[in-house]
LUMFI-118862 format. One record per residue (C-alpha): x, y, z; residue in one letter; chain. Coordinates in nm, 2 decimals, always signed. Layout:
<recs>
+--------+--------+--------+--------+------+
:      x :      y :      z : marmar : base :
+--------+--------+--------+--------+------+
:      X :      Y :      Z :      A :    A :
...
+--------+--------+--------+--------+------+
</recs>
This chain:
<recs>
+--------+--------+--------+--------+------+
:      x :      y :      z : marmar : base :
+--------+--------+--------+--------+------+
:  +3.37 : +15.36 :  +6.18 :      M :    A :
:  +3.67 : +15.54 :  +6.20 :      I :    A :
:  +3.73 : +15.83 :  +5.90 :      D :    A :
:  +4.07 : +15.84 :  +5.73 :      A :    A :
:  +4.17 : +16.23 :  +5.87 :      P :    A :
:  +4.07 : +16.08 :  +6.27 :      T :    A :
:  +4.24 : +15.77 :  +6.19 :      A :    A :
:  +4.58 : +16.05 :  +6.11 :      A :    A :
:  +4.51 : +16.23 :  +6.44 :      R :    A :
:  +4.45 : +15.95 :  +6.67 :      L :    A :
:  +4.80 : +15.76 :  +6.55 :      Q :    A :
:  +4.97 : +15.99 :  +6.71 :      A :    A :
:  +4.84 : +15.87 :  +7.05 :      I :    A :
:  +4.85 : +15.50 :  +6.97 :      G :    A :
:  +4.57 : +15.39 :  +6.74 :      L :    A :
:  +4.77 : +15.09 :  +6.53 :      T :    A :
:  +4.59 : +14.94 :  +6.26 :      P :    A :
:  +4.52 : +14.64 :  +6.46 :      A :    A :
:  +4.31 : +14.87 :  +6.70 :      L :    A :
:  +4.13 : +15.04 :  +6.45 :      R :    A :
:  +4.02 : +14.70 :  +6.32 :      Q :    A :
:  +3.94 : +14.59 :  +6.68 :      H :    A :
:  +3.70 : +14.97 :  +6.76 :      I :    A :
:  +3.56 : +14.94 :  +6.40 :      D :    A :
:  +3.42 : +14.60 :  +6.53 :      S :    A :
:  +3.28 : +14.76 :  +6.83 :      Q :    A :
:  +2.88 : +14.82 :  +6.84 :      P :    A :
:  +2.83 : +15.19 :  +6.74 :      D :    A :
:  +2.78 : +15.43 :  +7.00 :      C :    A :
:  +2.53 : +15.74 :  +6.90 :      P :    A :
:  +2.53 : +15.83 :  +7.29 :      D :    A :
:  +2.88 : +15.89 :  +7.27 :      A :    A :
:  +3.01 : +15.95 :  +6.91 :      P :    A :
:  +3.38 : +16.09 :  +6.97 :      F :    A :
:  +3.65 : +15.80 :  +7.03 :      L :    A :
:  +3.90 : +15.90 :  +7.26 :      R :    A :
:  +4.25 : +15.78 :  +7.48 :      R :    A :
:  +4.29 : +15.77 :  +7.85 :      V :    A :
:  +4.59 : +15.96 :  +7.94 :      T :    A :
:  +4.53 : +15.97 :  +8.31 :      E :    A :
:  +4.30 : +15.82 :  +8.55 :      V :    A :
:  +4.24 : +15.97 :  +8.96 :      Q :    A :
:  +3.95 : +15.74 :  +9.03 :      R :    A :
:  +3.62 : +15.84 :  +8.81 :      D :    A :
:  +3.80 : +16.14 :  +8.71 :      A :    A :
:  +3.99 : +16.09 :  +8.38 :      L :    A :
:  +4.24 : +16.31 :  +8.08 :      T :    A :
:  +4.09 : +16.20 :  +7.78 :      L :    A :
:  +4.35 : +16.30 :  +7.42 :      H :    A :
:  +4.14 : +16.37 :  +7.13 :      D :    A :
:  +4.49 : +16.40 :  +6.94 :      G :    A :
:  +4.59 : +16.71 :  +6.96 :      E :    A :
:  +4.49 : +16.81 :  +7.34 :      R :    A :
:  +4.40 : +16.69 :  +7.66 :      E :    A :
:  +4.09 : +16.78 :  +7.83 :      H :    A :
:  +3.94 : +16.64 :  +8.15 :      P :    A :
:  +3.65 : +16.40 :  +8.17 :      A :    A :
:  +3.44 : +16.21 :  +8.40 :      R :    A :
:  +3.33 : +15.86 :  +8.43 :      A :    A :
:  +2.98 : +15.77 :  +8.44 :      L :    A :
:  +2.84 : +15.57 :  +8.76 :      P :    A :
:  +2.74 : +15.26 :  +8.56 :      A :    A :
:  +3.07 : +15.25 :  +8.38 :      L :    A :
:  +3.25 : +15.23 :  +8.71 :      L :    A :
:  +2.98 : +15.02 :  +8.89 :      A :    A :
:  +3.11 : +14.73 :  +8.68 :      D :    A :
:  +3.40 : +14.54 :  +8.78 :      E :    A :
:  +3.46 : +14.43 :  +8.43 :      T :    A :
:  +3.51 : +14.76 :  +8.30 :      Q :    A :
:  +3.81 : +14.91 :  +8.51 :      S :    A :
:  +3.96 : +15.20 :  +8.33 :      L :    A :
:  +4.33 : +15.24 :  +8.35 :      A :    A :
:  +4.60 : +15.47 :  +8.10 :      V :    A :
:  +4.57 : +15.35 :  +7.80 :      G :    A :
:  +4.22 : +15.25 :  +7.75 :      D :    A :
:  +4.00 : +15.37 :  +7.44 :      W :    A :
:  +3.70 : +15.53 :  +7.50 :      V :    A :
:  +3.35 : +15.65 :  +7.35 :      F :    A :
:  +3.32 : +16.03 :  +7.47 :      A :    A :
:  +3.03 : +16.26 :  +7.46 :      C :    A :
:  +3.03 : +16.62 :  +7.58 :      C :    A :
:  +2.71 : +16.80 :  +7.74 :      N :    A :
:  +2.57 : +17.18 :  +7.70 :      R :    A :
:  +2.81 : +17.26 :  +7.95 :      H :    A :
:  +3.13 : +17.10 :  +7.80 :      A :    A :
:  +3.19 : +16.87 :  +8.00 :      E :    A :
:  +3.28 : +16.54 :  +7.90 :      W :    A :
:  +3.13 : +16.21 :  +7.95 :      W :    A :
:  +3.24 : +15.86 :  +7.92 :      V :    A :
:  +2.97 : +15.63 :  +7.91 :      P :    A :
:  +3.13 : +15.32 :  +7.71 :      H :    A :
:  +3.50 : +15.14 :  +7.71 :      R :    A :
:  +3.69 : +14.97 :  +7.42 :      V :    A :
:  +3.79 : +14.63 :  +7.53 :      P :    A :
:  +4.18 : +14.64 :  +7.54 :      P :    A :
:  +4.34 : +14.44 :  +7.32 :      L :    A :
:  +4.63 : +14.40 :  +7.54 :      T :    A :
:  +4.62 : +14.46 :  +7.91 :      Q :    A :
:  +4.95 : +14.39 :  +8.20 :      L :    A :
:  +4.79 : +14.31 :  +8.56 :      A :    A :
:  +4.82 : +14.25 :  +8.91 :      R :    A :
:  +4.70 : +14.11 :  +9.19 :      R :    A :
:  +4.62 : +14.29 :  +9.53 :      Q :    A :
:  +4.62 : +14.13 :  +9.89 :      H :    A :
:  +4.43 : +14.36 : +10.14 :      D :    A :
:  +4.58 : +14.13 : +10.44 :      G :    A :
:  +4.22 : +14.00 : +10.52 :      R :    A :
:  +4.26 : +13.70 : +10.28 :      D :    A :
:  +4.13 : +13.92 : +10.01 :      K :    A :
:  +4.27 : +13.93 :  +9.67 :      V :    A :
:  +4.19 : +14.23 :  +9.38 :      T :    A :
:  +4.33 : +14.28 :  +9.07 :      R :    A :
:  +4.46 : +14.59 :  +8.95 :      A :    A :
:  +4.52 : +14.71 :  +8.62 :      V :    A :
:  +4.83 : +14.85 :  +8.56 :      I :    A :
:  +4.77 : +15.01 :  +8.20 :      V :    A :
:  +4.58 : +14.90 :  +7.88 :      S :    A :
:  +4.68 : +14.81 :  +7.53 :      N :    A :
:  +5.09 : +14.89 :  +7.50 :      V :    A :
:  +5.33 : +14.70 :  +7.23 :      D :    A :
:  +5.61 : +14.70 :  +7.45 :      T :    A :
:  +5.69 : +14.70 :  +7.81 :      A :    A :
:  +6.00 : +14.89 :  +7.89 :      L :    A :
:  +6.16 : +14.73 :  +8.24 :      L :    A :
:  +6.35 : +14.95 :  +8.41 :      V :    A :
:  +6.64 : +14.86 :  +8.68 :      M :    A :
:  +6.96 : +15.06 :  +8.78 :      G :    A :
:  +7.24 : +14.91 :  +8.74 :      L :    A :
:  +7.36 : +15.06 :  +9.15 :      D :    A :
:  +7.13 : +14.89 :  +9.47 :      H :    A :
:  +6.82 : +14.84 :  +9.23 :      D :    A :
:  +6.96 : +14.59 :  +9.06 :      F :    A :
:  +6.75 : +14.27 :  +9.12 :      N :    A :
:  +6.75 : +13.97 :  +8.89 :      L :    A :
:  +6.48 : +13.77 :  +9.07 :      R :    A :
:  +6.25 : +14.10 :  +9.06 :      R :    A :
:  +6.34 : +14.14 :  +8.71 :      L :    A :
:  +6.20 : +13.73 :  +8.67 :      E :    A :
:  +5.88 : +13.86 :  +8.79 :      R :    A :
:  +5.83 : +14.15 :  +8.55 :      Y :    A :
:  +5.97 : +13.90 :  +8.29 :      L :    A :
:  +5.66 : +13.71 :  +8.39 :      A :    A :
:  +5.38 : +13.99 :  +8.40 :      L :    A :
:  +5.52 : +14.05 :  +8.03 :      A :    A :
:  +5.46 : +13.74 :  +7.88 :      R :    A :
:  +5.16 : +13.61 :  +8.12 :      L :    A :
:  +4.96 : +13.88 :  +7.96 :      N :    A :
:  +5.12 : +13.84 :  +7.55 :      G :    A :
:  +5.34 : +14.21 :  +7.58 :      V :    A :
:  +5.68 : +14.20 :  +7.40 :      P :    A :
:  +5.96 : +14.31 :  +7.68 :      A :    A :
:  +6.26 : +14.53 :  +7.71 :      V :    A :
:  +6.49 : +14.53 :  +7.99 :      V :    A :
:  +6.64 : +14.90 :  +8.04 :      V :    A :
:  +6.95 : +14.91 :  +8.27 :      L :    A :
:  +6.99 : +15.28 :  +8.33 :      T :    A :
:  +7.23 : +15.42 :  +8.57 :      K :    A :
:  +7.51 : +15.32 :  +8.30 :      A :    A :
:  +7.71 : +15.65 :  +8.36 :      D :    A :
:  +7.76 : +15.61 :  +8.72 :      L :    A :
:  +7.94 : +15.26 :  +8.69 :      C :    A :
:  +8.25 : +15.16 :  +8.54 :      M :    A :
:  +8.18 : +14.98 :  +8.16 :      P :    A :
:  +8.28 : +14.66 :  +8.26 :      A :    A :
:  +8.06 : +14.61 :  +8.57 :      Y :    A :
:  +7.78 : +14.76 :  +8.31 :      A :    A :
:  +7.86 : +14.52 :  +8.07 :      R :    A :
:  +7.88 : +14.27 :  +8.33 :      A :    A :
:  +7.55 : +14.28 :  +8.42 :      R :    A :
:  +7.41 : +14.31 :  +8.07 :      L :    A :
:  +7.55 : +13.98 :  +8.06 :      R :    A :
:  +7.40 : +13.84 :  +8.34 :      E :    A :
:  +7.03 : +13.98 :  +8.27 :      V :    A :
:  +7.08 : +13.84 :  +7.86 :      C :    A :
:  +7.13 : +13.45 :  +8.01 :      D :    A :
:  +6.77 : +13.46 :  +8.15 :      M :    A :
:  +6.60 : +13.62 :  +7.90 :      L :    A :
:  +6.27 : +13.44 :  +7.76 :      P :    A :
:  +6.26 : +13.43 :  +7.36 :      P :    A :
:  +6.19 : +13.77 :  +7.21 :      G :    A :
:  +6.30 : +14.00 :  +7.49 :      A :    A :
:  +6.60 : +14.21 :  +7.48 :      D :    A :
:  +6.79 : +14.38 :  +7.72 :      A :    A :
:  +6.99 : +14.72 :  +7.70 :      L :    A :
:  +7.23 : +14.94 :  +7.92 :      A :    A :
:  +7.25 : +15.29 :  +7.88 :      L :    A :
:  +7.25 : +15.67 :  +8.01 :      N :    A :
:  +6.86 : +15.77 :  +8.08 :      A :    A :
:  +6.99 : +16.14 :  +8.01 :      Q :    A :
:  +7.02 : +16.32 :  +7.76 :      G :    A :
:  +6.98 : +16.18 :  +7.35 :      D :    A :
:  +7.10 : +15.83 :  +7.37 :      E :    A :
:  +6.77 : +15.67 :  +7.53 :      A :    A :
:  +6.60 : +15.77 :  +7.22 :      S :    A :
:  +6.85 : +15.67 :  +7.00 :      A :    A :
:  +6.90 : +15.29 :  +7.20 :      A :    A :
:  +6.51 : +15.25 :  +7.16 :      L :    A :
:  +6.44 : +15.39 :  +6.81 :      A :    A :
:  +6.33 : +15.04 :  +6.70 :      P :    A :
:  +6.05 : +15.01 :  +6.93 :      W :    A :
:  +5.94 : +15.42 :  +6.91 :      L :    A :
:  +5.78 : +15.34 :  +6.58 :      Q :    A :
:  +5.49 : +15.57 :  +6.50 :      P :    A :
:  +5.15 : +15.45 :  +6.68 :      G :    A :
:  +5.32 : +15.17 :  +6.93 :      C :    A :
:  +5.24 : +15.28 :  +7.28 :      T :    A :
:  +5.53 : +15.16 :  +7.54 :      L :    A :
:  +5.51 : +15.12 :  +7.92 :      V :    A :
:  +5.78 : +15.21 :  +8.17 :      A :    A :
:  +5.78 : +14.93 :  +8.48 :      L :    A :
:  +6.00 : +14.96 :  +8.77 :      G :    A :
:  +6.12 : +15.02 :  +9.11 :      S :    A :
:  +6.09 : +15.39 :  +9.26 :      S :    A :
:  +6.45 : +15.53 :  +9.18 :      G :    A :
:  +6.48 : +15.31 :  +8.85 :      A :    A :
:  +6.53 : +15.59 :  +8.61 :      G :    A :
:  +6.14 : +15.54 :  +8.47 :      K :    A :
:  +6.09 : +15.94 :  +8.47 :      S :    A :
:  +6.38 : +16.08 :  +8.35 :      T :    A :
:  +6.36 : +15.74 :  +8.09 :      L :    A :
:  +6.03 : +15.94 :  +8.00 :      T :    A :
:  +6.19 : +16.29 :  +7.99 :      N :    A :
:  +6.50 : +16.19 :  +7.75 :      A :    A :
:  +6.22 : +16.02 :  +7.55 :      L :    A :
:  +6.00 : +16.33 :  +7.51 :      L :    A :
:  +6.32 : +16.57 :  +7.52 :      G :    A :
:  +6.18 : +16.78 :  +7.80 :      E :    A :
:  +6.17 : +16.81 :  +8.11 :      H :    A :
:  +5.80 : +16.75 :  +8.22 :      R :    A :
:  +5.79 : +16.43 :  +8.47 :      Q :    A :
:  +5.87 : +16.49 :  +8.82 :      L :    A :
:  +6.23 : +16.31 :  +8.93 :      T :    A :
:  +6.42 : +16.25 :  +9.25 :      G :    A :
:  +6.75 : +16.13 :  +9.37 :      A :    A :
:  +6.76 : +15.76 :  +9.54 :      S :    A :
:  +6.89 : +15.74 :  +9.95 :      R :    A :
:  +7.22 : +15.72 :  +9.93 :      A :    A :
:  +7.25 : +15.45 : +10.14 :      G :    A :
:  +7.07 : +15.19 :  +9.97 :      D :    A :
:  +6.96 : +15.29 :  +9.67 :      G :    A :
:  +6.61 : +15.29 :  +9.68 :      R :    A :
:  +6.43 : +15.56 :  +9.53 :      G :    A :
:  +6.13 : +15.80 :  +9.65 :      R :    A :
:  +5.77 : +15.76 :  +9.49 :      H :    A :
:  +5.81 : +16.11 :  +9.25 :      T :    A :
:  +5.54 : +15.97 :  +9.06 :      T :    A :
:  +5.21 : +15.95 :  +9.18 :      S :    A :
:  +4.96 : +15.86 :  +8.92 :      A :    A :
:  +5.04 : +15.65 :  +8.54 :      R :    A :
:  +5.04 : +15.90 :  +8.30 :      S :    A :
:  +5.06 : +15.90 :  +7.92 :      L :    A :
:  +5.25 : +16.12 :  +7.70 :      H :    A :
:  +5.29 : +16.13 :  +7.34 :      A :    A :
:  +5.63 : +16.13 :  +7.19 :      L :    A :
:  +5.79 : +16.39 :  +6.92 :      P :    A :
:  +5.86 : +16.04 :  +6.72 :      A :    A :
:  +5.50 : +15.94 :  +6.68 :      G :    A :
:  +5.49 : +15.66 :  +6.98 :      A :    A :
:  +5.42 : +15.73 :  +7.33 :      C :    A :
:  +5.51 : +15.62 :  +7.66 :      V :    A :
:  +5.35 : +15.53 :  +7.99 :      I :    A :
:  +5.48 : +15.64 :  +8.33 :      D :    A :
:  +5.41 : +15.49 :  +8.63 :      T :    A :
:  +5.50 : +15.48 :  +9.02 :      P :    A :
:  +5.67 : +15.25 :  +9.14 :      G :    A :
:  +5.56 : +14.93 :  +9.25 :      L :    A :
:  +5.62 : +14.81 :  +9.56 :      R :    A :
:  +5.51 : +14.45 :  +9.50 :      T :    A :
:  +5.40 : +14.27 :  +9.20 :      L :    A :
:  +5.19 : +13.99 :  +9.27 :      R :    A :
:  +5.12 : +13.81 :  +8.94 :      L :    A :
:  +4.77 : +13.82 :  +8.75 :      D :    A :
:  +4.78 : +13.43 :  +8.66 :      S :    A :
:  +4.78 : +13.07 :  +8.80 :      D :    A :
:  +5.07 : +12.80 :  +8.88 :      A :    A :
:  +5.01 : +12.62 :  +8.60 :      D :    A :
:  +5.05 : +12.89 :  +8.31 :      T :    A :
:  +5.31 : +13.00 :  +8.53 :      L :    A :
:  +5.51 : +12.72 :  +8.43 :      Q :    A :
:  +5.46 : +12.79 :  +8.08 :      G :    A :
:  +5.65 : +13.11 :  +8.15 :      V :    A :
:  +5.98 : +12.96 :  +8.30 :      F :    A :
:  +6.11 : +12.81 :  +7.94 :      D :    A :
:  +6.41 : +12.62 :  +8.11 :      D :    A :
:  +6.26 : +12.48 :  +8.37 :      I :    A :
:  +5.99 : +12.33 :  +8.17 :      A :    A :
:  +6.19 : +12.24 :  +7.93 :      R :    A :
:  +6.45 : +12.06 :  +8.19 :      L :    A :
:  +6.07 : +11.90 :  +8.37 :      S :    A :
:  +6.06 : +11.64 :  +8.12 :      A :    A :
:  +6.35 : +11.50 :  +8.17 :      Q :    A :
:  +6.30 : +11.46 :  +8.52 :      C :    A :
:  +6.21 : +11.07 :  +8.65 :      R :    A :
:  +5.85 : +11.15 :  +8.77 :      F :    A :
:  +5.60 : +11.30 :  +8.57 :      R :    A :
:  +5.46 : +11.51 :  +8.87 :      D :    A :
:  +5.75 : +11.61 :  +9.03 :      C :    A :
:  +5.77 : +11.93 :  +9.18 :      R :    A :
:  +6.18 : +11.97 :  +9.16 :      H :    A :
:  +6.24 : +12.00 :  +9.53 :      Q :    A :
:  +6.34 : +11.71 :  +9.73 :      G :    A :
:  +6.21 : +11.38 :  +9.48 :      E :    A :
:  +6.48 : +11.18 :  +9.34 :      P :    A :
:  +6.59 : +11.21 :  +8.97 :      G :    A :
:  +6.53 : +11.54 :  +8.93 :      C :    A :
:  +6.66 : +11.72 :  +8.61 :      A :    A :
:  +6.52 : +12.12 :  +8.70 :      V :    A :
:  +6.73 : +12.02 :  +9.05 :      R :    A :
:  +7.05 : +11.99 :  +8.89 :      D :    A :
:  +7.04 : +12.17 :  +8.62 :      A :    A :
:  +6.87 : +12.55 :  +8.68 :      A :    A :
:  +7.04 : +12.81 :  +8.91 :      P :    A :
:  +6.92 : +12.78 :  +9.28 :      P :    A :
:  +6.78 : +13.12 :  +9.27 :      D :    A :
:  +6.58 : +13.08 :  +8.97 :      R :    A :
:  +6.41 : +12.78 :  +9.08 :      L :    A :
:  +6.33 : +12.92 :  +9.44 :      R :    A :
:  +6.18 : +13.23 :  +9.28 :      N :    A :
:  +5.99 : +12.98 :  +9.06 :      F :    A :
:  +5.86 : +12.79 :  +9.39 :      H :    A :
:  +5.79 : +13.13 :  +9.51 :      K :    A :
:  +5.57 : +13.26 :  +9.22 :      L :    A :
:  +5.40 : +12.89 :  +9.21 :      Q :    A :
:  +5.32 : +12.93 :  +9.62 :      R :    A :
:  +5.13 : +13.31 :  +9.57 :      E :    A :
:  +4.94 : +13.18 :  +9.28 :      L :    A :
:  +4.83 : +12.91 :  +9.44 :      Q :    A :
:  +4.71 : +13.12 :  +9.74 :      R :    A :
:  +4.63 : +13.40 :  +9.55 :      D :    A :
:  +4.35 : +13.07 :  +9.36 :      T :    A :
:  +4.20 : +12.97 :  +9.69 :      M :    A :
:  +3.84 : +12.98 :  +9.76 :      S :    A :
:  +3.80 : +13.10 : +10.13 :      A :    A :
:  +3.71 : +12.81 : +10.23 :      L :    A :
:  +4.01 : +12.66 : +10.15 :      E :    A :
:  +4.20 : +12.94 : +10.31 :      R :    A :
:  +4.01 : +12.87 : +10.61 :      K :    A :
:  +4.08 : +12.49 : +10.61 :      A :    A :
:  +4.48 : +12.56 : +10.54 :      R :    A :
:  +4.47 : +12.83 : +10.80 :      R :    A :
:  +4.29 : +12.56 : +11.07 :      D :    A :
:  +4.55 : +12.31 : +10.94 :      G :    A :
:  +4.87 : +12.52 : +11.01 :      W :    A :
:  +4.67 : +12.57 : +11.37 :      K :    A :
:  +4.63 : +12.25 : +11.43 :      V :    A :
:  +5.05 : +12.20 : +11.34 :      R :    A :
:  +5.16 : +12.44 : +11.58 :      H :    A :
:  +4.96 : +12.32 : +11.88 :      K :    A :
:  +5.07 : +11.98 : +11.85 :      A :    A :
:  +5.49 : +12.13 : +11.81 :      A :    A :
:  +5.41 : +12.37 : +12.10 :      R :    A :
:  +5.32 : +12.05 : +12.28 :      A :    A :
:  +5.59 : +11.85 : +12.18 :      R :    A :
:  +5.82 : +12.14 : +12.36 :      D :    A :
:  +5.63 : +12.15 : +12.64 :      R :    A :
:  +5.69 : +11.78 : +12.68 :      L :    A :
:  +6.07 : +11.79 : +12.60 :      D :    A :
:  +6.12 : +12.06 : +12.85 :      R :    A :
:  +5.94 : +11.81 : +13.08 :      G :    A :
:  +6.13 : +11.55 : +13.07 :      S :    A :
+--------+--------+--------+--------+------+
</recs>
């Protein structure tokens, strides 16, 4: 059980009443009596926070060997300190929420990579410059919704564009937002960010900033902290692309009592779900599907498709693209081999037809 003084101290780094109840329900750990939060992960090297200060630690090999116990920034763990003043982590508290993506190594091997754990709000950061991309934003919105994390879209660099342009982009984003999501445009420097995000910066809440490189995640983190703690860098002049200034995820306690996790830019974002679940994330497509002539309509070339007639073409194309990715990711090795063999047969037949056509 977590006593009151400890709970009060840990609230500053994100211990909510729900998490406290969840942690109290876990089995006792007499070999690791200290509750800590992970603020940074570098392979087996961790940084832990006790509500007042940080200290380095290492995860025990048995914990790292368990693939279901993948440690991530935001996790709560039970730790112990040996006689050499070295901190070790043998136990991890199962997270209440977790954001994860799938990785592909190019050899048909798909792995699951945890981004962060135990977050209350996802700040989906996108710049009002060349970084603005509604199709990419749909992926981030889907990531948050699939994992049950409320999302707030933060359009940064509003100070670098005309007000009318910023308002138009904000309307585009609001038109595509799912129920329960919010969006705002702001200058990620100075006091404006803290004032605009105040409703989500309640004591004990944990936010994570997600987005591409150069979107302004670290700049936003510094603004919320009220000091320049995270490194930032300018975007390229030619295309507005950002450089990977932030190299690791890190959790920071904010003056208002909330926490924010800064993350490196994601070059690719493959959703950790399946094609059937994706249908529920695209509410408009799911709603229109009920009006299609055929129950198993794929919204491609079928007659009487209500989705194809009403949904924006770009959004429908992105939906189909995400479905194909998720279907590939959930294939077994034998299914992938059968698919490759099928494509080889088709390509061989196509080349044979081309040779016949040239010969005639």
